[in-house]
N, C-alpha and C positions, 0 to 999 in steps of 0.2 A: 227461764224455763220452769214451768210449774211443777213438774214431777222429776224425780231423780233419774238421770240418764244412766243406764246400766252399760257403761262404755266397754268394760272388759267382756261382758257377754256378747254385746253387739259386734265387737271386733272379731270374736271367735266365729260367730254365725256368718258375718259378712265374708271373712277370710275363707271359710269353708265353702260357701256358696260360690264366690267369685272364682276361686282356684279350681273347684270341681268343674265348673262350666268352662273355664279357660283351658283346663287340661283336656277335657273332652273335645273341645273345638280344635285345639292344637294337634291332637292326634289325628283328627279328621283332615285338617288342612296340610299338615307337614309330616305326619307319622312320628312326631317327636312329643315327648312330655314337656310340660312347662319347666321342669327342673333341667332337662337337657337343653332347652332353649335358653334358660338363664346362664348355663355354662357357656354356651355359644356367645351370648351377649357380653359376658365378662371377658372372654378371649378376644372378641371383636374390639373391645375397648383397649385391651392390653394383652397381646399375644404372648405366649410363653410363660404363663404364670405357674408357680409351683402348685402342686396338688393341695398342699396345706393352706395356701392363700385362697384358693378357690373354695375350699371347704369352709374356711373362716367367713368369707364374704357371703356364702349361702347359708350359713349357720347349720352346716351338715357335719357329720362325723367323717373322718378321712376314709374309714372302711366302707361306708355307704357310697361315698363319692367315687371310690376306686371301682366298685361294680358298675356304677353309672358310666364312668369313663371307659371301662372295658366295652360296654355295649356301644358307646359312641365311636370307639376305635373300629369295632366290627362294621359299623355303617360308614366308615371312612370320613367321619365328620371331624375328628381330631386325631392327633398322634402324640404319643409320649416320647420324651427324649431326656436322657440324663443331663443334669446341669453340668456344663463344662468346668465350673469352678468348684462345685461341691457334689461329688458323686452320690451322696446320700439323698440328694434332692432330685425329684422327677418333675420336669416341666411339661406342660400340656400346650400344644400348638394347634391352631385351626388348620384343617385341610381345606382345599378349595370348595369341596362339597359342603363343609361346615360353614364357610364364609357365605356361600349362596343361601344356605338354609337360615342363617342368622339374618340376612337381609330380608328374606321372605317373611320370617317370623316378626321382624321389626315392623313391617307394614301392618300385620294383624294386630300387633301390640299397640301401635299408634291408634288404630281403630278402637280397640278396647278402652284405651285411656280417654279418647274423645267421647265415647259412649258413656263411660262412668261419670265424666264431668259435665256432660251436656245439660243436665237439669239445673246447674248451678251458675250463678253470676261469676264474673271474673274475681270480684272481691271474695266471694264464698270459696272459689277455687284456691285463692291465696291462703285462706284460713285452713282449708283441707290440707294443702301442701305443708303449711307450717306445723299443723297438728301431727301429721304422719311423720315428718322429719323429726319433730320433737320426740315422738315415741321411739323411733329407730335409734336416735342418738342417746336417749336417756332411759331406755327400758330397764336396765339393771338397777339404776338409782330409783326409778319410780316404784319398782316392785320390791326391792330389797332395802331401800333407805339410803341416805347419804353415806358416802365413804365405803360402800360395799360394791359398787358397780365399776365398770371400766370406762364409763363415760366421763368426758371432761366438762360436760354441761353446755357445750357450744353446738349450735346448729350450723354445720358447714355446707351440707348439700341442700339445695333448695328444690330438689326434685325436678330439675329441668332437663333430664336426660332425654335424648331423642326417642327412646323407645318407651 
């Protein structure tokens, strides 16, 4: 490549553009935000997760997630329940309405994924997947240097989720 690629800047611009458009479309199609849909997807993968685990997986603060889950409970998408083993822990479960909304949102998300990747060959798609998984797995180390991040340096997920 003849000129330096401004990856950090381009990631920020791309992230903002894609998620602004996707959030707008999601609200039109489902009445939900992209973040609410992400919670539904996580619970669809593994129902009954603690609030702290969901917050960690979405890189959100627990207080922000609490408000989001409150709104989702009001829409009967999810319900909270105390953990039977540890009363200090609150678990979140999908309601049937939430399960249906997750399935509908999954159809839209698969369309978004296909549209994002359509201009690229299969080999290029593999590189994109490796790059994005590398960033997700190694972000702390990339930004802060070796020995400061939480990453173990291995790429475990190959981005092959159905959504």
